[in-house]
C-alpha positions as CSV (number, residue, x, y, z in Angstrom):
1,N,43.4,-77.8,-164.6
2,T,41.6,-77.6,-168.0
3,E,40.6,-73.9,-167.4
4,K,37.1,-75.1,-168.5
5,T,34.1,-73.9,-166.6
6,V,31.1,-76.0,-165.5
7,A,27.6,-75.1,-164.5
8,F,26.0,-77.7,-162.3
9,F,22.2,-77.2,-161.8
10,Y,18.6,-78.3,-162.1
11,Q,15.4,-76.5,-162.8
12,T,12.4,-76.7,-160.4
13,A,8.8,-77.2,-161.6
14,D,8.1,-73.5,-161.0
15,G,11.0,-72.5,-163.2
16,K,13.7,-71.6,-160.7
17,M,17.2,-72.6,-161.4
18,V,19.0,-74.3,-158.5
19,V,22.8,-74.4,-158.3
20,R,25.2,-75.6,-155.5
21,K,26.9,-72.9,-153.5
22,S,30.6,-72.6,-154.1
23,S,31.7,-74.0,-150.8
24,D,29.7,-77.2,-151.3
25,Y,31.4,-80.5,-152.1
26,V,30.0,-80.8,-155.7
27,P,32.0,-77.7,-156.9
28,K,35.0,-79.1,-155.0
29,M,34.6,-82.4,-156.9
30,I,34.5,-80.4,-160.2
31,E,37.7,-78.6,-159.3
32,I,39.5,-81.8,-158.4
33,A,38.4,-83.2,-161.8
34,G,40.2,-80.3,-163.5
35,A,37.5,-77.7,-164.2
36,R,36.2,-74.5,-162.5
37,Y,32.7,-74.2,-161.1
38,A,30.9,-71.4,-163.0
39,F,29.2,-70.1,-159.9
40,S,32.5,-70.0,-157.9
41,D,31.7,-66.7,-156.2
42,L,28.2,-67.8,-155.1
43,D,27.7,-68.4,-151.4
44,D,25.4,-67.3,-148.7
45,D,25.3,-67.4,-144.9
46,T,22.8,-70.2,-144.6
47,D,23.4,-73.9,-144.0
48,R,21.8,-74.8,-147.3
49,T,23.9,-76.4,-150.0
50,S,21.8,-75.1,-152.9
51,I,20.8,-71.7,-154.0
52,D,17.7,-70.8,-156.0
53,M,17.9,-68.1,-158.7
54,S,15.9,-66.9,-161.6
55,V,16.5,-68.2,-165.1
56,E,17.9,-64.7,-166.1
57,T,20.4,-64.7,-163.2
58,F,21.4,-68.3,-164.0
59,Y,21.8,-67.5,-167.7
60,E,24.1,-64.5,-167.1
61,T,26.7,-66.8,-165.6
62,A,26.0,-70.2,-167.3
63,R,25.8,-68.8,-170.8
64,N,29.6,-69.0,-171.3
65,A,30.2,-72.2,-169.3
66,D,32.1,-74.8,-171.3
67,Y,30.1,-77.6,-169.9
68,I,26.7,-78.0,-168.2
69,I,25.8,-80.9,-165.9
70,Y,22.2,-81.3,-165.1
71,N,21.5,-82.7,-161.7
72,G,19.5,-85.8,-162.5
73,S,19.6,-86.9,-158.9
74,I,17.1,-84.2,-157.9
75,D,15.2,-83.9,-161.1
76,G,15.1,-87.1,-163.2
77,S,13.0,-85.6,-166.0
78,V,16.0,-84.7,-168.2
79,K,17.3,-87.7,-170.2
80,T,17.9,-86.1,-173.6
81,M,18.8,-82.7,-175.1
82,A,15.1,-82.3,-176.1
83,D,14.1,-82.7,-172.5
84,L,16.5,-80.0,-171.4
85,L,15.3,-77.6,-174.1
86,E,11.7,-78.4,-173.3
87,K,12.3,-77.2,-169.7
88,D,13.5,-73.9,-171.0
89,P,14.2,-73.0,-174.6
90,I,16.7,-70.4,-173.5
91,M,19.1,-73.3,-172.9
92,K,19.8,-73.5,-176.6
93,E,21.7,-70.2,-176.3
94,L,24.2,-71.6,-173.8
95,K,27.7,-72.1,-175.1
96,A,27.8,-75.7,-173.8
97,V,24.6,-76.6,-175.5
98,K,25.8,-75.2,-178.8
99,A,29.0,-77.2,-178.4
100,G,27.2,-80.4,-177.3
101,K,29.0,-80.5,-174.0
102,C,26.0,-81.3,-171.8
103,W,25.7,-84.1,-169.3
104,V,23.2,-85.4,-166.7
105,T,24.0,-87.2,-163.5
106,G,22.5,-90.5,-162.6
107,D,19.9,-90.7,-159.8
108,S,22.2,-92.2,-157.2
109,M,24.7,-89.3,-156.9
110,Y,23.6,-88.4,-153.3
111,Q,22.7,-91.8,-152.1
112,R,26.2,-93.4,-152.0
113,T,29.2,-91.8,-150.5
114,D,31.4,-94.7,-151.8
115,I,31.2,-93.4,-155.4
116,V,32.8,-90.0,-154.8
117,A,36.1,-91.0,-156.4
118,D,34.4,-92.6,-159.4
119,M,32.2,-89.5,-159.8
120,I,35.2,-87.2,-159.9
121,L,36.8,-89.6,-162.5
122,D,33.6,-89.3,-164.6
123,F,33.8,-85.5,-164.3
124,H,37.4,-85.6,-165.4
125,K,36.8,-87.8,-168.4
126,A,33.8,-85.6,-169.5
127,F,36.1,-82.5,-169.3
128,T,39.1,-84.1,-171.0
129,E,37.9,-86.7,-173.5
130,D,36.0,-86.1,-176.7
131,D,33.5,-88.9,-176.3
132,P,34.1,-91.0,-173.1
133,S,32.2,-94.3,-173.3
134,D,32.9,-95.8,-169.9
135,L,31.2,-93.4,-167.6
136,K,29.4,-94.8,-164.6
137,Y,27.5,-91.8,-163.2
138,L,27.2,-89.3,-166.1
139,Q,25.3,-89.5,-169.3
140,K,25.9,-87.2,-172.3
141,L,22.7,-85.5,-173.4
142,Q,22.0,-86.4,-177.1
């Protein structure tokens, strides 16, 4: 366990932030990879795997996360740090953005169940290596 925290999310066209609820498999993958999901106490009673929230609510938790991972499988518009900041300039205030610890998933994350182990390995490398170069499913935002 690295004791690092991770915010995994995407932003909708109408400005809502969407995160995975804490009982979902993505937060579990993050934990297996050695980090803690920033929204670990976020759950609801529905069968949905994602939870919508305002930017303000998102920021309150994500602002101190050590890493952010943008869900490029759902919203492929973020390829660079400029793309992320264009979506919402408040992102520049996040600890992870200031430290350059920002990643985006590829577009096939949900399409292939056979990549789960490799995805966890990519998460682990992102959380433990300064500049991993052999990632298959994550790309560092530059």
